[in-house]
VODREN-824207 format. One record per residue: x, y, z of N, C-alpha, C in turn; residue in three letters. Coordinates in steps of 0.02 Angstrom, whole numbers. Example, Ala and Ser with C-alpha at 12.3 -4.5 7.8 and 13.67 -1.06 7.14 Angstrom:
660_-284_390_615_-225_390_660_-165_390_ALA $
642_-112_354_684_-53_357_645_2_394_SER $
***
This chain:
-12_-380_912_42_-427_899_99_-392_862_MET $
161_-403_883_218_-373_850_260_-424_812_ASP $
254_-486_826_294_-536_792_257_-601_791_GLY $
295_-655_797_263_-721_797_266_-753_729_GLY $
267_-818_730_275_-855_668_216_-846_621_ALA $
158_-828_646_99_-824_603_90_-754_575_THR $
127_-705_597_117_-637_573_147_-628_504_SER $
118_-582_466_140_-569_397_158_-495_391_LEU $
217_-481_366_239_-413_354_244_-401_279_LEU $
210_-351_255_217_-330_185_264_-270_184_ARG $
317_-274_144_362_-217_142_385_-205_70_PHE $
404_-143_56_427_-123_-10_496_-93_-5_ALA $
536_-104_-57_601_-72_-61_599_-18_-114_THR $
635_37_-103_636_91_-151_703_127_-145_ALA $
722_163_-196_785_199_-196_804_219_-267_GLY $
857_257_-273_880_278_-339_910_220_-377_SER $
918_229_-442_948_177_-483_1019_162_-459_VAL $
1037_99_-455_1103_76_-434_1118_86_-361_ASP $
1066_99_-321_1078_104_-248_1082_35_-217_ASP $
1060_-17_-253_1069_-85_-228_1006_-117_-200_GLY $
948_-95_-223_885_-123_-196_880_-198_-209_LYS $
890_-217_-271_882_-288_-289_936_-330_-255_SER $
997_-302_-248_1049_-339_-214_1032_-349_-140_THR $
1002_-298_-109_981_-304_-39_929_-359_-32_LEU $
879_-359_-77_827_-410_-73_857_-479_-86_VAL $
902_-484_-134_934_-547_-147_975_-571_-88_GLY $
1008_-525_-54_1047_-543_5_1000_-567_60_ARG $
943_-534_69_895_-556_120_872_-628_105_LEU $
856_-641_42_833_-708_24_888_-760_32_LEU $
948_-742_10_1004_-789_13_1025_-804_84_HIS $
1037_-752_124_1063_-762_191_1012_-788_240_ASP $
947_-781_224_896_-809_267_876_-879_245_SER $
915_-907_200_905_-976_175_837_-984_142_LYS $
816_-931_105_751_-933_71_757_-944_-4_SER $
815_-964_-26_827_-976_-97_835_-1051_-110_VAL $
797_-1078_-155_802_-1148_-173_867_-1160_-211_LEU $
891_-1221_-207_955_-1238_-239_953_-1226_-314_ALA $
898_-1244_-347_895_-1235_-419_891_-1161_-438_ASP $
861_-1120_-395_861_-1048_-407_931_-1020_-404_GLN $
968_-1041_-353_1037_-1017_-346_1080_-1039_-404_LEU $
1071_-1100_-427_1109_-1124_-484_1094_-1083_-546_GLU $
1030_-1066_-555_1011_-1026_-614_1042_-957_-610_ALA $
1045_-928_-551_1076_-862_-543_1151_-866_-556_ILE $
1183_-920_-533_1255_-928_-545_1269_-933_-619_GLU $
1227_-971_-656_1237_-978_-728_1227_-911_-763_ARG $
1174_-874_-743_1162_-809_-774_1218_-760_-759_ALA $
1245_-763_-699_1299_-717_-680_1362_-733_-720_SER $
1378_-798_-728_1436_-817_-768_1428_-795_-841_LEU $
1366_-799_-866_1352_-777_-934_1363_-703_-944_GLY $
1360_-665_-889_1372_-592_-893_1443_-575_-874_ARG $
1486_-627_-866_1555_-615_-851_1571_-601_-778_GLY $
1525_-618_-733_1536_-606_-662_1561_-670_-628_GLN $
1609_-662_-584_1639_-720_-551_1597_-746_-493_GLU $
1559_-701_-462_1517_-721_-405_1444_-712_-423_THR $
1398_-748_-391_1327_-742_-406_1302_-670_-394_PRO $
1265_-644_-443_1234_-578_-436_1166_-588_-402_ASP $
1163_-575_-338_1102_-588_-300_1043_-545_-323_LEU $
1057_-489_-357_1003_-447_-381_959_-484_-431_ALA $
986_-535_-464_947_-572_-514_892_-613_-482_LEU $
894_-622_-416_840_-658_-382_774_-620_-386_LEU $
778_-554_-394_717_-514_-399_709_-482_-468_THR $
764_-468_-503_757_-440_-570_740_-495_-619_ASP $
676_-512_-622_654_-571_-660_642_-560_-734_GLY $
626_-498_-754_611_-487_-824_676_-488_-865_LEU $
671_-513_-927_730_-517_-970_759_-447_-981_ARG $
716_-397_-992_740_-329_-1003_778_-303_-942_ALA $
755_-321_-883_789_-299_-822_857_-332_-817_GLU $
861_-396_-830_924_-431_-823_975_-405_-873_ARG $
953_-388_-934_998_-363_-984_1024_-293_-968_GLU $
980_-251_-939_999_-183_-923_1027_-175_-854_GLN $
1016_-224_-810_1040_-219_-742_1001_-169_-700_GLY $
938_-158_-718_896_-112_-679_829_-146_-665_ILE $
791_-117_-619_725_-142_-603_673_-96_-636_THR $
630_-123_-679_581_-82_-713_510_-103_-695_ILE $
501_-155_-657_435_-177_-637_437_-193_-562_ASP $
379_-202_-532_377_-221_-462_386_-296_-458_VAL $
439_-318_-424_452_-390_-416_429_-411_-347_ALA $
379_-454_-343_354_-478_-279_386_-545_-262_TYR $
406_-551_-199_435_-613_-175_407_-630_-106_ARG $
401_-694_-94_378_-718_-29_435_-757_4_TYR $
447_-744_68_493_-786_106_473_-785_179_PHE $
504_-828_218_485_-835_288_546_-852_330_ALA $
543_-830_392_591_-849_443_552_-882_500_THR $
586_-911_549_548_-940_605_505_-890_642_PRO $
519_-826_636_482_-776_673_425_-743_634_ARG $
429_-743_566_379_-705_529_380_-725_456_ARG $
322_-714_423_317_-722_351_321_-652_318_ARG $
346_-650_256_356_-586_223_331_-588_151_PHE $
302_-533_129_290_-521_57_325_-455_42_ILE $
375_-459_-3_414_-399_-19_400_-378_-90_LEU $
405_-313_-101_396_-284_-167_458_-242_-183_ALA $
498_-265_-231_557_-229_-251_536_-181_-307_ASP $
534_-116_-292_505_-67_-338_559_-30_-377_THR $
542_-1_-434_592_31_-478_620_95_-447_PRO $
679_114_-472_711_176_-449_703_234_-497_GLY $
691_221_-561_686_276_-609_626_320_-594_HIS $
632_385_-607_577_431_-594_516_414_-636_VAL $
527_387_-698_470_371_-741_430_311_-717_GLN $
456_276_-665_420_219_-637_396_233_-566_TYR $
386_297_-549_360_315_-483_295_279_-470_THR $
254_271_-521_189_239_-514_197_167_-490_ARG $
252_134_-509_263_66_-486_276_63_-411_ASN $
310_114_-385_320_116_-312_253_125_-277_MET $
209_165_-305_142_174_-276_107_106_-272_VAL $
113_67_-325_83_0_-325_112_-43_-270_THR $
179_-45_-265_211_-88_-217_201_-67_-145_GLY $
197_0_-133_193_25_-64_122_35_-40_ALA $
72_28_-84_3_44_-65_-23_-1_-9_SER $
1_-63_-5_-22_-108_47_34_-125_97_THR $
90_-89_93_148_-106_134_140_-81_206_ALA $
163_-122_253_169_-101_322_232_-61_333_HIS $
282_-71_289_348_-42_299_380_-30_231_LEU $
419_24_226_457_37_165_531_43_182_ALA $
572_9_142_645_14_149_670_60_93_VAL $
695_119_112_722_167_63_798_163_65_VAL $
827_145_8_900_138_5_933_203_-18_LEU $
992_216_10_1032_273_-9_1104_248_-20_VAL $
1135_270_-73_1206_255_-85_1246_300_-39_ASP $
1287_270_4_1325_309_53_1370_360_19_ALA $
1390_349_-43_1434_396_-78_1396_457_-102_ARG $
1331_449_-116_1291_504_-145_1246_538_-95_ASN $
1229_504_-40_1185_534_10_1113_540_-14_GLY $
1075_585_17_1005_596_0_1001_636_-65_VAL $
969_606_-116_962_639_-181_888_651_-194_VAL $
874_680_-252_804_698_-267_758_637_-266_GLU $
781_581_-294_739_522_-295_727_494_-225_GLN $
776_503_-180_766_483_-111_709_523_-80_THR $
709_589_-92_655_631_-66_588_612_-97_ARG $
590_595_-162_528_576_-196_499_512_-164_ARG $
540_463_-150_515_401_-121_491_412_-49_HIS $
525_456_-12_501_472_55_432_506_52_ALA $
423_549_2_359_584_-5_304_535_-24_ALA $
318_487_-68_268_437_-87_249_395_-26_VAL $
300_374_13_286_335_73_242_373_122_ALA $
254_439_127_214_480_173_143_487_146_ALA $
135_498_81_69_505_51_28_442_60_LEU $
61_384_54_27_320_59_18_297_132_LEU $
41_339_179_33_324_250_66_258_269_ARG $
125_245_240_163_186_262_188_200_333_VAL $
169_158_381_182_176_451_255_172_473_PRO $
296_131_439_366_123_460_411_131_399_HIS $
463_171_406_512_180_352_581_163_379_VAL $
617_122_342_686_105_358_732_140_307_VAL $
779_179_331_830_208_288_890_161_289_LEU $
903_127_234_960_82_229_1016_118_191_ALA $
1066_139_228_1123_174_197_1170_121_171_VAL $
1167_109_106_1202_52_74_1271_72_49_ASN $
1310_22_32_1377_29_5_1424_64_55_LYS $
1414_48_119_1458_76_171_1530_51_161_MET $
1539_-6_127_1606_-31_114_1645_15_68_ASP $
1609_55_27_1642_100_-20_1661_167_11_LEU $
1640_179_74_1659_240_109_1698_222_172_VAL $
1729_164_172_1770_143_227_1732_130_292_GLY $
1668_114_286_1626_101_344_1629_159_394_TYR $
1631_221_369_1640_280_411_1575_300_445_ALA $
1575_301_511_1516_320_549_1492_391_534_GLU $
1537_442_527_1512_510_513_1473_515_448_PRO $
1492_475_398_1455_476_334_1384_451_346_VAL $
1377_395_382_1310_369_398_1270_418_440_PHE $
1301_447_491_1264_491_536_1237_553_500_ALA $
1276_581_454_1253_640_417_1194_624_372_ALA $
1198_567_337_1143_548_293_1080_533_333_ILE $
1088_496_388_1031_479_430_997_541_457_ALA $
1036_591_478_1006_652_506_968_691_452_GLU $
998_697_392_965_734_338_899_701_318_GLU $
901_635_309_840_600_288_787_602_342_PHE $
806_591_404_758_590_459_723_657_466_THR $
762_712_459_732_779_463_681_789_407_THR $
699_768_346_654_777_289_592_733_296_TYR $
600_669_311_543_623_316_497_642_373_ALA $
525_665_428_484_687_484_441_747_465_THR $
469_792_425_430_850_403_372_831_358_SER $
377_772_325_323_747_283_268_712_323_LEU $
284_697_387_235_662_429_247_588_435_GLY $
305_562_413_320_491_423_327_478_498_VAL $
287_432_526_285_425_599_346_391_630_PRO $
378_345_593_434_308_623_487_296_570_GLU $
549_315_587_606_308_541_662_273_577_ILE $
689_221_547_746_184_574_802_183_523_THR $
861_207_542_918_209_496_966_152_513_ALA $
988_115_460_1033_58_469_1089_62_417_ILE $
1152_60_438_1208_60_390_1220_-11_365_PRO $
1225_-20_299_1231_-88_272_1279_-90_213_ILE $
1300_-150_196_1329_-164_131_1293_-226_105_SER $
1248_-216_58_1209_-272_32_1255_-321_-5_ALA $
1306_-295_-38_1351_-338_-76_1391_-383_-30_LEU $
1416_-355_26_1457_-394_73_1415_-428_126_ALA $
1353_-407_135_1310_-438_185_1312_-405_253_GLY $
1345_-348_259_1349_-314_324_1281_-288_346_ASP $
1259_-308_406_1198_-283_438_1134_-296_398_ASN $
1136_-344_352_1074_-362_316_1039_-418_355_VAL $
1071_-475_359_1045_-529_401_1090_-539_462_VAL $
1155_-535_450_1204_-545_504_1235_-477_523_MET $
1249_-467_588_1281_-404_610_1350_-396_577_PRO $
1369_-334_565_1432_-320_533_1489_-322_582_SER $
1543_-356_562_1603_-358_604_1646_-296_595_ALA $
1632_-257_543_1672_-198_528_1639_-133_549_THR $
1578_-136_574_1544_-75_599_1523_-85_671_MET $
1573_-96_715_1558_-108_785_1531_-45_819_ASP $
1536_13_786_1507_74_814_1431_75_809_TRP $
1402_30_769_1329_27_762_1302_-28_808_TYR $
1256_-9_851_1228_-57_899_1156_-74_888_GLY $
1127_-53_831_1056_-66_818_1045_-133_784_GLY $
983_-145_763_966_-210_731_990_-214_660_PRO $
997_-275_635_1007_-284_563_940_-272_528_THR $
943_-270_461_882_-259_423_831_-314_438_VAL $
853_-377_437_807_-432_449_780_-430_521_LEU $
822_-415_569_799_-410_638_745_-358_645_GLU $
754_-301_612_703_-249_615_638_-271_580_HIS $
645_-304_523_586_-328_487_547_-379_530_LEU $
583_-420_567_550_-470_609_516_-438_669_GLU $
540_-380_691_513_-350_753_463_-294_740_ALA $
460_-268_679_417_-211_666_344_-229_677_ALA $
307_-187_714_236_-203_726_194_-197_663_PRO $
150_-245_652_108_-244_592_34_-247_609_VAL $
17_-262_671_-53_-270_689_-74_-214_736_HIS $
-134_-190_725_-164_-143_771_-229_-173_797_THR $
-253_-148_852_-315_-173_881_-373_-154_835_ASP $
-407_-203_804_-461_-186_756_-518_-148_789_PRO $
-526_-154_855_-581_-119_889_-570_-43_888_SER $
-509_-21_873_-496_51_871_-519_82_805_HIS $
-534_41_755_-556_67_690_-631_56_682_ALA $
-666_102_648_-737_92_637_-751_33_592_PRO $
-805_-3_606_-823_-62_567_-844_-43_496_GLY $
-816_-78_447_-834_-67_377_-838_-135_343_ARG $
-896_-150_313_-906_-215_281_-935_-205_211_PHE $
-892_-202_159_-918_-196_91_-948_-264_68_PRO $
-1008_-262_44_-1041_-324_22_-1013_-344_-46_VAL $
-989_-406_-49_-961_-432_-111_-1011_-477_-148_GLN $
-1052_-514_-110_-1096_-563_-141_-1156_-574_-95_TYR $
-1215_-578_-125_-1276_-593_-88_-1292_-666_-96_VAL $
-1299_-702_-40_-1312_-774_-41_-1385_-787_-29_ILE $
-1419_-814_-79_-1490_-832_-73_-1500_-901_-104_ARG $
-1490_-955_-66_-1496_-1023_-95_-1566_-1040_-118_PRO $
-1617_-1013_-84_-1687_-1027_-101_-1700_-1101_-111_GLN $
-1677_-1140_-64_-1688_-1212_-65_-1741_-1230_-13_THR $
-1763_-1294_-15_-1814_-1316_33_-1787_-1311_104_ALA $
-1722_-1323_113_-1693_-1318_180_-1683_-1246_202_ALA $
-1672_-1200_155_-1659_-1130_171_-1701_-1085_126_HIS $
-1768_-1087_133_-1810_-1049_87_-1803_-974_95_PRO $
-1788_-950_155_-1786_-878_167_-1716_-852_184_ASP $
-1666_-893_173_-1597_-873_192_-1573_-816_147_TYR $
-1547_-763_180_-1516_-708_143_-1454_-686_182_ARG $
-1397_-701_154_-1334_-682_186_-1293_-637_141_GLY $
-1251_-596_172_-1210_-548_136_-1137_-566_148_TYR $
-1102_-587_96_-1034_-612_102_-984_-559_80_ALA $
-926_-561_112_-872_-515_94_-817_-517_146_GLY $
-770_-472_138_-714_-466_185_-722_-402_226_GLN $
-717_-408_291_-720_-348_334_-660_-304_319_ILE $
-673_-242_298_-619_-197_278_-584_-167_338_ALA $
-620_-154_392_-590_-126_452_-637_-136_511_SER $
-609_-133_571_-649_-134_631_-677_-203_648_GLY $
-730_-201_688_-760_-261_717_-835_-260_705_VAL $
-864_-320_692_-936_-328_687_-957_-377_742_LEU $
-1013_-362_775_-1039_-405_828_-1112_-420_817_ARG $
-1132_-481_834_-1204_-498_833_-1240_-451_882_VAL $
-1296_-423_858_-1334_-377_899_-1318_-304_885_GLY $
-1265_-290_846_-1247_-221_830_-1301_-189_786_ASP $
-1325_-129_803_-1365_-90_755_-1320_-68_697_PRO $
-1342_-78_635_-1301_-60_578_-1341_-18_529_VAL $
-1305_17_487_-1334_57_434_-1306_33_368_THR $
-1349_25_318_-1329_4_251_-1323_66_208_VAL $
-1264_74_177_-1251_134_135_-1242_113_63_LEU $
-1264_154_15_-1285_224_24_-1359_235_40_PRO $
-1399_182_46_-1471_191_56_-1487_223_123_SER $
-1447_210_175_-1460_236_241_-1509_196_281_GLY $
-1529_136_257_-1577_95_293_-1543_62_353_ARG $
-1581_54_407_-1553_28_469_-1578_-43_483_ALA $
-1537_-82_517_-1555_-149_538_-1510_-168_596_SER $
-1510_-234_612_-1469_-261_666_-1437_-326_642_THR $
-1374_-337_662_-1341_-399_642_-1372_-457_681_ILE $
-1400_-504_644_-1433_-562_675_-1384_-619_684_GLU $
-1338_-629_636_-1291_-685_639_-1230_-669_597_ALA $
-1174_-699_617_-1111_-694_579_-1083_-764_571_ILE $
-1067_-783_509_-1038_-848_495_-967_-839_469_ASP $
-920_-876_498_-850_-877_475_-832_-949_459_VAL $
-817_-961_395_-801_-1029_372_-855_-1079_392_LEU $
-918_-1059_385_-975_-1103_399_-991_-1112_472_GLY $
-957_-1074_515_-968_-1081_588_-995_-1015_615_ARG $
-1048_-1019_655_-1077_-959_684_-1032_-931_739_ALA $
-1020_-865_736_-980_-831_787_-1018_-769_811_VAL $
-998_-744_869_-1030_-685_897_-995_-621_876_ASP $
-931_-627_857_-892_-568_839_-843_-586_785_VAL $
-830_-539_738_-781_-549_685_-747_-482_673_ALA $
-686_-485_646_-647_-424_638_-607_-427_573_TRP $
-583_-369_552_-542_-364_491_-477_-401_501_ALA $
-453_-437_448_-480_-441_380_-517_-506_367_PRO $
-556_-531_415_-590_-595_406_-642_-591_350_GLN $
-650_-646_314_-704_-653_265_-763_-686_300_SER $
-821_-656_296_-879_-677_335_-942_-674_293_VAL $
-994_-704_320_-1063_-695_295_-1104_-666_351_THR $
-1137_-610_336_-1177_-574_386_-1250_-581_368_VAL $
-1291_-595_420_-1364_-594_411_-1394_-541_455_ARG $
-1445_-507_428_-1478_-453_465_-1548_-473_485_LEU $
-1575_-438_535_-1642_-454_560_-1696_-432_511_THR $
-1680_-383_468_-1730_-357_421_-1714_-379_350_ASP $
-1766_-387_310_-1759_-408_240_-1751_-345_198_ASP $
-1689_-323_189_-1676_-261_153_-1651_-275_83_LEU $
-1660_-226_39_-1635_-231_-29_-1561_-211_-29_ASP $
-1518_-261_-24_-1445_-249_-21_-1413_-287_-79_ILE $
-1364_-256_-111_-1330_-288_-167_-1255_-275_-163_SER $
-1218_-308_-208_-1146_-299_-211_-1129_-225_-216_ARG $
-1080_-203_-177_-1059_-134_-178_-1087_-93_-120_GLY $
-1140_-118_-87_-1166_-83_-28_-1117_-92_30_ASP $
-1120_-45_77_-1075_-47_135_-1117_-53_198_LEU $
-1101_-102_239_-1134_-111_304_-1086_-86_358_ILE $
-1111_-41_401_-1068_-12_453_-1109_-3_516_ALA $
-1077_-12_575_-1112_2_638_-1140_73_636_PRO $
-1202_80_656_-1236_145_651_-1199_200_687_THR $
-1170_184_744_-1137_236_785_-1076_266_750_ALA $
-1046_228_703_-985_253_671_-991_252_595_SER $
-1053_252_569_-1063_249_497_-1037_312_463_ALA $
-1003_305_406_-978_364_371_-1035_401_335_PRO $
-1023_465_322_-1070_502_281_-1059_484_208_ALA $
-1108_496_166_-1102_483_95_-1098_548_57_THR $
-1069_545_-2_-1064_605_-43_-1054_586_-116_SER $
-1069_632_-160_-1053_624_-230_-993_665_-251_ARG $
-967_706_-205_-909_748_-220_-850_724_-178_ASP $
-797_704_-211_-739_675_-177_-678_716_-193_ILE $
-644_737_-141_-579_771_-148_-525_722_-129_GLU $
-472_718_-169_-423_666_-158_-355_686_-184_ALA $
-304_654_-156_-237_654_-185_-230_591_-226_THR $
-203_598_-286_-198_539_-330_-128_533_-359_ILE $
-112_472_-379_-54_459_-421_-79_433_-487_CYS $
-64_469_-540_-88_448_-606_-41_395_-634_HIS $
-69_336_-650_-28_279_-669_-32_261_-743_VAL $
-79_291_-779_-88_274_-850_-44_318_-894_ALA $
-28_293_-954_12_333_-1001_-29_391_-1030_ASP $
-94_381_-1037_-136_435_-1062_-151_484_-1006_ARG $
-156_550_-1020_-166_599_-967_-236_595_-937_PRO $
-243_623_-877_-308_632_-844_-324_706_-848_LEU $
-383_722_-875_-400_792_-888_-465_812_-853_ARG $
-473_876_-841_-535_902_-815_-592_889_-865_VAL $
-648_866_-839_-705_850_-882_-706_779_-907_GLY $
-655_740_-892_-651_672_-917_-700_627_-879_GLN $
-735_584_-915_-781_536_-885_-744_471_-869_ARG $
-755_446_-810_-718_387_-786_-766_343_-746_VAL $
-740_284_-728_-773_242_-678_-732_246_-614_LEU $
-766_250_-557_-732_252_-492_-748_188_-455_LEU $
-695_150_-437_-703_88_-400_-681_98_-328_LYS $
-728_89_-282_-714_95_-210_-737_31_-176_HIS $
-691_-5_-145_-704_-71_-117_-738_-114_-170_THR $
-800_-136_-157_-834_-179_-205_-884_-141_-249_THR $
-884_-75_-245_-932_-34_-281_-898_4_-338_ARG $
-928_3_-398_-903_41_-455_-959_85_-482_THR $
-944_151_-488_-995_199_-511_-964_243_-565_VAL $
-1009_274_-604_-986_323_-654_-967_387_-619_LYS $
-918_423_-649_-895_485_-618_-867_531_-672_ALA $
-855_593_-652_-824_642_-696_-772_682_-657_ILE $
-716_697_-688_-664_737_-655_-686_810_-659_VAL $
-705_839_-601_-729_908_-600_-672_958_-600_LYS $
-617_942_-566_-564_992_-558_-499_957_-542_ASP $
-444_987_-564_-377_966_-544_-343_1027_-515_ILE $
-352_1039_-449_-328_1102_-419_-253_1111_-421_PRO $
-214_1055_-416_-142_1063_-411_-106_998_-428_SER $
-42_1007_-444_4_950_-455_62_959_-407_ARG $
84_904_-377_137_907_-327_205_898_-360_LEU $
251_944_-345_320_937_-366_358_901_-310_ALA $
375_838_-322_402_797_-268_473_816_-249_LEU $
509_854_-292_576_872_-274_578_923_-218_ASP $
530_971_-218_529_1021_-165_461_1026_-130_ASP $
414_979_-147_348_975_-117_306_1038_-127_LEU $
321_1076_-180_280_1135_-195_220_1113_-236_SER $
166_1153_-233_105_1139_-270_101_1183_-332_GLN $
95_1152_-391_87_1189_-453_12_1196_-466_HIS $
-16_1255_-462_-89_1263_-466_-116_1253_-536_PRO $
-178_1227_-538_-218_1220_-599_-178_1193_-659_ALA $
-150_1133_-654_-112_1106_-710_-155_1087_-770_PRO $
-220_1077_-759_-265_1059_-814_-267_985_-828_GLY $
-210_951_-820_-207_879_-830_-150_850_-789_GLU $
-154_785_-778_-100_748_-745_-77_694_-792_LEU $
-11_686_-797_17_635_-841_47_578_-799_THR $
73_527_-832_98_468_-797_149_486_-743_ALA $
139_458_-684_182_467_-625_170_532_-588_ASN $
125_576_-614_109_638_-578_69_622_-516_ASP $
81_661_-464_40_660_-403_8_728_-396_ILE $
-57_728_-386_-93_791_-382_-158_784_-344_GLY $
-193_839_-338_-258_840_-305_-312_847_-357_ARG $
-367_810_-347_-423_814_-394_-489_818_-355_ILE $
-540_839_-390_-609_837_-365_-650_796_-415_VAL $
-683_744_-391_-721_699_-434_-795_702_-412_VAL $
-839_703_-461_-912_700_-448_-936_632_-472_ARG $
-969_594_-428_-993_528_-445_-1068_529_-460_THR $
-1090_480_-499_-1160_476_-518_-1204_453_-459_ALA $
-1173_416_-413_-1210_391_-355_-1169_406_-292_GLU $
-1203_414_-235_-1166_429_-173_-1120_372_-152_PRO $
-1063_389_-124_-1015_340_-99_-1000_355_-26_LEU $
-981_303_11_-964_310_82_-889_298_89_ALA $
-850_352_81_-778_348_87_-755_376_154_LEU $
-705_343_184_-670_372_241_-611_413_215_ASP $
-585_456_256_-522_489_238_-466_438_238_ALA $
-423_442_188_-368_393_182_-323_395_243_TYR $
-317_454_275_-276_460_335_-304_416_391_ALA $
-369_402_390_-400_361_442_-405_288_423_ASN $
-410_274_358_-417_204_335_-388_198_265_SER $
-332_161_259_-303_151_193_-348_109_149_ARG $
-388_65_179_-430_20_139_-493_55_114_ARG $
-529_89_157_-593_119_136_-585_193_118_THR $
-523_218_120_-510_286_97_-476_288_29_GLY $
-466_230_-2_-433_226_-67_-482_207_-121_SER $
-465_224_-183_-508_207_-239_-466_207_-303_PHE $
-496_181_-357_-464_182_-423_-509_219_-472_LEU $
-479_255_-518_-515_282_-576_-498_238_-636_LEU $
-550_219_-673_-543_170_-727_-571_200_-791_ILE $
-538_186_-847_-563_207_-913_-624_165_-931_ASP $
-682_196_-940_-743_156_-954_-742_123_-1022_PRO $
-698_144_-1067_-698_116_-1134_-662_50_-1139_SER $
-608_41_-1100_-570_-21_-1105_-550_-51_-1038_ASP $
-571_-21_-982_-557_-49_-917_-487_-37_-891_GLY $
-449_6_-924_-381_21_-902_-382_61_-837_THR $
-340_42_-789_-333_81_-728_-297_146_-743_THR $
-327_202_-725_-298_268_-740_-261_297_-680_LEU $
-291_290_-621_-269_329_-563_-281_291_-499_THR $
-234_297_-452_-244_273_-384_-257_333_-340_ALA $
-313_332_-304_-335_391_-265_-336_379_-191_GLY $
-322_432_-154_-324_432_-81_-369_489_-59_MET $
-428_472_-34_-478_522_-19_-455_568_37_ALA $
-463_633_26_-447_683_77_-509_703_117_GLU $
-563_709_81_-624_730_114_-681_732_64_GLY $
-742_741_88_-800_744_45_-845_801_68_THR $
-890_821_24_-942_868_43_-993_826_81_GLN $
-988_827_149_-1027_781_190_-1101_799_189_ARG $
-1142_748_189_-1214_757_183_-1248_697_216_GLN $
-1313_702_231_-1347_644_261_-1345_584_215_PRO $
-1344_524_245_-1342_462_208_-1401_459_160_SER $
-1387_441_97_-1439_431_48_-1459_493_11_GLY $
-1434_552_34_-1452_614_0_-1405_626_-59_ALA $
-1421_675_-98_-1382_692_-156_-1350_760_-147_THR $
-1286_764_-159_-1250_827_-150_-1257_871_-212_ALA $
-1263_935_-201_-1264_985_-255_-1215_1039_-236_HIS $
-1161_1043_-274_-1113_1095_-259_-1079_1116_-323_ARG $
-1052_1175_-323_-1018_1200_-381_-945_1182_-376_THR $
-909_1189_-431_-838_1174_-431_-800_1222_-387_GLY $
-742_1201_-370_-700_1241_-326_-673_1301_-364_ARG $
***
C-alpha cells in the first residue's frame, strides 16, 4: 500500500537552527486545515505578545515555554494530523548540535525524514549531520526542503546547486531515496499549495509527497519475529489447560501449522492456533497484536522470542553495534548496564568502544574510551544471557536495543546491532575482546 485514508506515515523534520522547521510544520498544519480555531487564536495572541503582526505558525509546534521565549526548538514536538488521503504523526526535532540525540528519538520510528536547508546558506555541517543520522537509522525516504526561497528571489540555480550537493552526499551515506523540493514555509510556497512564483518546478508539494510516499512493505518478505510480552494462563474450569503467549508481531508473518523455535532456549514446537482480538485466524502479520498457542507445553516466559524455524535468528552474548549516546553521563568501557531488546531485559557489560564517529566528515576516531551525550560510535557489549538480535540493516525493530542504567533506570544509549558472534541457539559464547 502506498496511500489510502487508513495508512499512517511517521515523519521527522530536522535542520539547522533558524532553517524554519517549526514554521514548515506549522504551515502544514495550518494550510491542511488541521488547526483548531482555539489553537489558532492562542497562537495569534502569543504572536501579538511578541510584537508580531501576523501569527507565528512555528508556535504550533514549539510548545515548551523555554522554546517560545528563545524562538528555538529544544525538544521533540510530536503532532498528529490527517488529510483525506493519509494520517500523519510528525516529530519536529531540534537543530542544535547538542540535541542530536533528540533527532535520533524522533527519527528512530520514522518512515521519512524532512531535512530543511536555508537557501541562503546551503548545505552546512548540521545538514550533513542530520543526513548521517537519517542514514544510520535507515530512514527509507529523505526529503530535502530548500526553504526561504523567497529570500533568494526564487532562483532555480540556487535550488539546483543545493539539491545536487545534498543528493551526492546523502547517496554516499546509503540513503536510498532523496526528493528535493524548493519551498518558502513562511509564504506557503510548495508546502501544501503549489507555488505561483516557481513555475520552473514541476514536482510535488511537500504535502503531496508526504501523501504519496510508500510506507508499507510486504510483511512476508521479512522473517517472522514474535517477542512474548505476556503468558496467559487462566486456569479456570472452562480453560484448565489453556496456555497462550500474547504480544505484538515485530516483523514478518505467523501461520497456523508453522514449525517454530523458541529463543534463547532453542526448543521447537508448532503453532497450533492464533487469536486476534478474540477471533481465531490462520495467519497474522506485523504489527498485529496476537495470542499464539503452541502444540507443546513449553516453559516460555516474557522476553522469549518465537520465530519460524526456517528463519530463526542465531543467539549470542556478544553484540556489536552502532549507538547514539543519549544520557548526560558518559558511557565507558567496563560499565555495567541493562540491555533491553524487544520485551527482554538482561544484564550486560560494555566490553569495548572501538570508535567514535565524527559526523562532520564521517571519519572514525579510534578507541575514544568513552562516549558522551550526542556521540555516535561503535561498541561491543557482552550480555549475561543469550539474545536473538537481527542486524539493524535488516530489521529496525528487532535489530535495535536500549542500554539502561541499572541503578536508576535512566536510558543511556540507543543501539543498532551490526552483528553478533553467531553460535547455535541456546549455547553460550566465549570470546575475547576485540
